C-alpha positions in Angstrom: 112.0 108.5 143.8 109.7 111.7 142.1 108.7 111.3 138.6 107.2 114.6 137.0 105.5 113.8 133.8 105.6 117.3 132.2 102.5 118.7 130.5 101.4 116.0 128.6 100.4 113.5 131.9 100.8 110.0 132.5 98.8 107.2 130.8 97.4 104.0 131.9 94.9 103.1 129.2 94.8 99.5 129.2 93.4 99.8 125.8 97.2 101.3 124.8 98.9 98.4 126.2 96.9 95.8 124.2 97.1 97.7 120.7 100.5 98.3 120.4 101.8 101.4 118.0 100.4 104.0 115.9 98.4 105.4 119.6 96.8 108.8 118.5 97.5 110.8 121.7 100.3 113.9 121.5 101.1 115.5 118.6 105.4 116.1 118.9 106.1 116.2 115.3 107.7 119.8 116.1 110.1 118.0 117.8 112.1 119.0 120.3 110.3 121.8 121.7 106.9 119.7 123.2 109.2 116.6 124.6 108.0 115.6 127.9 110.9 114.6 129.9 111.4 112.9 133.5 114.1 111.4 134.9 114.3 108.0 136.8 116.8 106.3 139.4 118.4 102.8 138.2 119.1 102.5 142.1 116.0 102.8 143.6 115.6 98.8 144.6 111.7 99.5 145.4 110.7 100.4 142.6 113.2 98.7 140.5 111.4 95.6 141.7 108.3 96.9 141.3 108.6 97.5 138.0 110.2 93.9 137.1 107.3 92.2 139.2 104.7 94.5 137.0 106.5 93.5 134.2 106.6 90.0 134.4 103.0 90.2 135.0 102.6 91.9 131.9 104.6 89.2 129.8 102.7 86.5 131.3 99.3 87.9 131.0 99.8 88.7 127.4 102.0 85.8 126.2 105.2 88.0 125.6 108.1 86.2 125.4 110.0 88.4 123.1 110.0 91.7 124.8 111.5 89.6 128.2 115.2 90.5 127.0 116.8 90.7 130.5 119.1 93.0 130.9 118.5 93.5 134.8 120.3 96.5 136.4 123.2 95.6 138.4 122.7 95.8 142.3 123.9 99.1 143.8 124.2 101.3 140.4 123.5 104.9 141.0 123.0 105.9 137.7 119.9 108.2 136.4 118.2 108.1 133.4 116.2 110.6 131.8 113.3 109.2 130.0 111.2 111.2 126.6 107.9 108.6 126.0 105.9 108.8 122.6 108.4 110.8 120.6 106.1 111.0 117.3 108.4 109.8 114.1 105.6 109.7 112.0 101.7 109.1 111.2 99.3 106.9 109.1 95.9 106.4 108.8 95.1 109.3 111.4 97.6 107.2 114.1 100.9 108.2 115.6 104.2 106.1 115.2 106.4 106.5 118.5 109.4 105.9 120.1 110.6 105.8 123.8 114.3 107.8 124.4 115.9 106.4 127.5 119.6 108.9 127.9 121.3 107.7 131.0 123.7 110.2 132.9 126.8 108.9 131.5 125.4 109.0 127.8 128.9 109.1 125.3 126.8 109.8 122.1 126.2 105.7 121.4 122.7 104.5 121.1 120.7 102.0 120.4 117.8 101.0 118.8 115.2 98.1 120.4 112.8 97.0 118.2 109.5 96.1 120.0 108.3 93.7 117.7 106.9 90.0 118.5 105.3 88.2 115.4 105.3 91.9 113.9 103.1 93.3 116.6 104.1 96.7 118.4 102.9 95.9 122.2 103.4 99.5 124.3 105.1 99.0 127.6 105.4 101.1 130.4 109.2 103.0 129.8 109.9 102.5 133.6 109.2 98.9 133.4 111.6 98.7 130.2 114.4 100.3 131.9 114.5 98.1 134.6 114.1 94.9 132.8 115.5 95.5 129.4 118.1 98.2 128.8 119.5 98.1 132.4 123.1 96.5 130.7 123.1 98.9 127.5 121.7 102.5 129.5 125.1 101.2 132.1 127.4 101.1 129.6 126.2 104.9 128.4 124.5 104.0 125.5 121.0 105.9 124.7 118.1 103.4 123.6 115.2 104.2 121.9 112.2 101.5 121.7 110.8 101.7 118.5 107.0 100.9 118.1 105.5 99.8 114.1 102.2 99.5 113.0 101.1 96.3 114.2 99.5 93.1 112.6 96.7 92.1 112.1 96.1 95.6 110.3 99.9 96.0 109.0 102.0 93.3 107.3 105.7 92.8 107.6 106.1 94.7 104.5 104.6 98.1 106.4 106.3 97.6 109.8 109.5 97.3 107.8 108.5 100.5 106.0 107.9 101.9 109.7 111.1 101.0 111.5 113.2 102.4 108.8 111.6 105.8 108.6 112.2 105.4 112.8 115.9 105.4 111.8 115.7 108.3 109.5 113.9 110.1 111.9 116.6 109.7 115.0 119.5 110.1 112.3 117.9 113.2 111.0 117.5 114.6 114.9 120.5 113.0 116.4 121.8 116.6 117.8 118.3 117.1 119.5 119.0 113.7 121.3 122.7 114.1 121.8 123.3 111.1 119.8 126.1 110.5 117.3 123.8 109.3 114.1 127.7 108.1 112.9 127.1 105.5 116.3 123.4 103.7 116.5 122.7 100.3 116.5 119.9 98.3 116.3 118.2 95.1 118.1 115.6 92.7 118.8 114.5 89.5 119.0 112.3 87.2 116.8 110.4 89.8 114.4 112.4 92.5 116.1 115.4 90.4 115.3 114.2 90.0 111.4 113.6 94.0 111.8 116.5 94.8 112.9 119.2 92.7 110.3 116.6 94.6 107.5 117.6 97.9 108.7 121.2 96.7 109.2 122.0 94.9 105.7 119.3 97.0 103.4 120.8 100.1 104.3 120.4 103.0 102.0 121.2 107.1 101.5 117.6 107.7 101.5 115.1 108.4 98.8 116.1 111.2 96.7 114.1 114.2 95.5 111.4 113.1 98.0 109.5 116.2 99.1 109.7 114.9 102.9 112.7 115.6 104.7 113.1 112.2 106.9 112.5 110.3 104.0 115.9 112.2 102.2 117.9 111.0 105.3 120.2 108.2 104.9 119.3 104.5 106.8 122.6 103.5 107.9 123.8 101.8 111.4 126.8 101.0 113.1 126.2 97.6 114.8 123.6 94.7 114.3 122.4 92.1 116.8 119.7 90.0 116.2 117.9 87.3 118.6 116.6 84.2 116.8 115.5 86.1 113.6 113.7 84.3 110.7 115.9 85.3 108.0 114.1 84.3 104.7 110.3 85.0 104.6 110.0 83.7 101.2 109.4 80.3 102.7 106.9 81.3 105.1 104.5 84.2 103.5 101.0 83.5 103.2 98.0 83.6 105.2 98.5 82.7 108.6 96.2 82.6 111.9 98.7 83.0 113.8 101.1 85.6 112.3 98.6 87.5 110.0 101.6 89.9 109.6 102.8 87.5 107.2 99.8 87.5 105.0 100.8 89.4 102.3 102.0 89.5 98.3 104.6 86.8 97.8 106.2 88.9 95.2 106.6 91.3 98.3 108.8 88.5 100.5 112.1 88.6 98.7 112.6 92.2 99.2 112.4 92.1 103.1 114.1 88.8 103.6 117.5 89.6 105.3 119.7 86.6 103.6 119.4 88.2 101.0 120.9 91.5 101.6 124.4 90.4 102.8 127.0 92.4 101.4 130.5 93.9 102.4 129.6 96.7 103.8 127.4 95.8 106.3 128.0 96.4 109.8 129.0 94.6 111.9 126.4 91.8 112.7 125.7 89.5 115.7 123.4 86.7 115.6 122.1 84.9 119.0 119.9 81.8 118.3 118.9 78.7 120.7 119.1 75.1 119.1 116.1 74.1 120.9 114.1 77.0 119.5 111.1 75.8 118.3 109.6 78.5 116.7 112.2 80.1 114.6 115.0 77.1 113.9 118.4 77.6 114.3 119.4 77.1 110.8 117.6 80.3 110.4 120.7 82.3 111.8 123.3 79.8 109.9 122.0 80.4 107.0 122.6 84.4 107.8 125.8 83.7 109.1 127.4 81.9 106.4 125.9 84.8 104.2 127.4 87.3 106.5 130.5 85.0 106.5 130.9 84.8 102.5 131.1 88.5 101.9 133.4 89.2 104.7 131.0 91.4 107.0 132.2 91.2 110.7 129.9 88.7 112.4 129.8 86.5 115.1 127.4 83.5 116.1 126.5 82.6 119.4 124.2 79.4 119.7 123.0 78.7 123.2 122.9 74.9 123.3 119.2 73.5 124.9 118.1 77.5 124.3 114.3 78.1 123.4 112.6 80.9 121.6 112.5 84.1 123.9 115.7 82.0 126.0 113.1 82.3 129.4 116.1 79.9 130.8 117.5 82.8 133.1 121.3 81.4 132.5 120.5 81.6 128.6 119.3 85.0 129.2 121.5 86.3 131.0 124.0 84.9 128.4 122.9 86.4 125.6 122.2 90.0 127.3 125.9 89.8 128.2 126.8 89.0 124.8 124.7 92.0 123.4 125.9 94.5 125.8 129.4 93.8 124.9 128.9 94.1 121.4 127.4 97.3 121.1 129.7 98.6 123.8 133.1 97.2 121.8 131.1 98.9 118.1 129.6 101.9 119.3 131.7 103.5 121.9 133.9 106.2 120.7 
C-alpha cells in the first residue's frame, strides 16, 4: 500500500499526540483548495494489524479507554478510504481547531461526526489508526466520518469545548458540498465526555446566530441522529474545581446551559444511549434519566444497558455489542 501525503507532508511529532487539539500547523481556512488527501485500502491486513497494534499501544500508554470504540474492519474488506487530515474549522489563541475526514469509496452522502473527547481532552491520533480501530463499521456502510477535535483541558473548560464542536458542526454543514455529504443526513457520536458533547449538539440544536459577521456562525447547528456512550448528562451536579477533571472548573451558573438532560424537546433527533451497569466513573443513571427525558418528549430514542459493562467497554464482547448497535442506528437514520 502506498500513501501519498500531498504537499504538507506527514507529522509524527510526539508533542502533537500529547497536546490534542489546536495544533498550529497548516492554514487550510481557504478549504477546499488546500486539502491534502490520500487513500488507504481497508483490505490490507498487514497494515490494518499494524495500525491496530499501534493504536492499542498508544491507548495503553496514555490511558485512553474512551478512544477505543472498537469498530474493527471486517475481514476481507476491499473498500478504500480517502483521508483528508487537519481541516481547519476555526482558530483561537493563535491555534488551529481541526478535524479529519474519512470518505469511503462507497460513500452515499450520510456522515457522522465523531467527538474526539475523553475528560473533555482531545488527543491527536494518526488517522490510519482511527480507520482500523474506530471507524471501520461506519465506513463499510458508506458513511463518511469526521473526527472532530476541540480545545482541551486544562486550558479550556467544558463550555469552550462545546462551543468548539458546535462551530465544527456549522462549518461542516456550510461546506457540505465540498465534503461530498448531505447536510441533512449528519449524525454525531462519542463516549463519556464525547457522549456529552454529542448530546449537546443533538438536543441543543439551533438555526445559527443571526446577524453575526461570521458566515460559519450564521449556519445552523443541527444533526439527524445521535449515539452517546456512557455520557454525563447533568453537569450541575459535578461542576467545580477538580484535579482529575479540570475541564469542570468553570462557573456554576454555566452548568445548566451545557447539561443535555435539560434540553430534551419534541424536535430532537433520534437518539441512542448505550451504558454499562457496572460503570464506576459515569453512573448508568445518567443514561436512564436522559432516556426518560427523551421519552417524555416523544423523541425516538433507545437505551441499551450492557450487564457488567464498564466505562470504556473494555470487554471485547461489550464493545462489539455497542459498536454493532451504533452502526445500525446511523445506517438506519442516515441512509437515503
